[in-house]
C-alpha positions as a Python dict, from the first residue, in 0.01 Angstrom:
ca = {
    (1, 'M'): (0, 0, 0),
    (2, 'S'): (-59, 197, -318),
    (3, 'Q'): (-455, 244, -535),
    (4, 'P'): (-373, 133, -892),
    (5, 'H'): (-339, 383, -1131),
    (6, 'V'): (-752, 431, -1275),
    (7, 'W'): (-644, 751, -1503),
    (8, 'A'): (-585, 496, -1840),
    (9, 'A'): (-863, 404, -1800),
    (10, 'K'): (-1061, 688, -1762),
    (11, 'V'): (-830, 843, -2048),
    (12, 'A'): (-971, 532, -2250),
    (13, 'A'): (-1342, 590, -2205),
    (14, 'L'): (-1361, 905, -2292),
    (15, 'I'): (-1190, 813, -2620),
    (16, 'Q'): (-1421, 553, -2671),
    (17, 'G'): (-1731, 753, -2533),
    (18, 'G'): (-1616, 981, -2838),
    (19, 'N'): (-1497, 1311, -2666),
    (20, 'S'): (-1187, 1296, -2820),
    (21, 'A'): (-1102, 1670, -2673),
    (22, 'A'): (-1095, 1592, -2368),
    (23, 'A'): (-875, 1303, -2376),
    (24, 'L'): (-691, 1538, -2560),
    (25, 'A'): (-610, 1766, -2310),
    (26, 'Q'): (-627, 1502, -2054),
    (27, 'I'): (-332, 1260, -2227),
    (28, 'K'): (-129, 1668, -2249),
    (29, 'V'): (-117, 1713, -1926),
    (30, 'A'): (-41, 1315, -1814),
    (31, 'P'): (64, 1200, -1484),
    (32, 'T'): (382, 959, -1554),
    (33, 'V'): (499, 788, -1881),
    (34, 'K'): (365, 428, -1754),
    (35, 'D'): (34, 570, -1740),
    (36, 'L'): (102, 696, -2087),
    (37, 'Q'): (178, 342, -2218),
    (38, 'Q'): (-104, 209, -2037),
    (39, 'L'): (-341, 391, -2194),
    (40, 'R'): (-172, 320, -2525),
    (41, 'A'): (-216, -57, -2439),
    (42, 'I'): (-587, -23, -2387),
    (43, 'L'): (-609, 194, -2677),
    (44, 'A'): (-449, -104, -2911),
    (45, 'S'): (-626, -417, -2724),
    (46, 'A'): (-987, -242, -2794),
    (47, 'K'): (-878, -148, -3133),
    (48, 'L'): (-907, 221, -3101),
    (49, 'L'): (-582, 387, -3179),
    (50, 'T'): (-708, 264, -3626),
    (51, 'R'): (-980, 440, -3490),
    (52, 'S'): (-847, 768, -3372),
    (53, 'P'): (-482, 835, -3527),
    (54, 'N'): (-430, 1185, -3399),
    (55, 'V'): (-476, 1054, -3061),
    (56, 'D'): (-188, 817, -3106),
    (57, 'A'): (42, 1068, -3215),
    (58, 'V'): (-55, 1287, -2964),
    (59, 'I'): (73, 936, -2714),
    (60, 'Q'): (346, 952, -2853),
    (61, 'D'): (455, 1291, -2830),
    (62, 'M'): (375, 1318, -2467),
    (63, 'I'): (600, 969, -2407),
    (64, 'T'): (875, 1139, -2562),
    (65, 'A'): (842, 1479, -2389),
    (66, 'L'): (817, 1319, -2031),
    (67, 'S'): (1136, 1067, -2183),
    (68, 'A'): (1344, 1331, -2227),
    (69, 'P'): (1530, 1473, -1948),
    (70, 'R'): (1457, 1815, -1821),
    (71, 'L'): (1593, 2116, -1926),
    (72, 'H'): (1577, 2360, -1590),
    (73, 'R'): (1725, 2723, -1538),
    (74, 'S'): (1887, 2804, -1178),
    (75, 'P'): (1642, 3055, -972),
}
């Protein structure tokens, strides 16, 4: 059994607490696109996206970055 991811809830708590700088740092190192989508859903339901549009922009940028195919170099 896998444990549910609590990353999105923790980052949402940071934003709700007013520590958007720490939340932005966590968003930039997000584990997966699914976690970012969960975070966006939590923030939308709590109506926190309208209060902090810069957070929404960073979430969208990171979803795009994580969804893109990886570029790699040969060793």
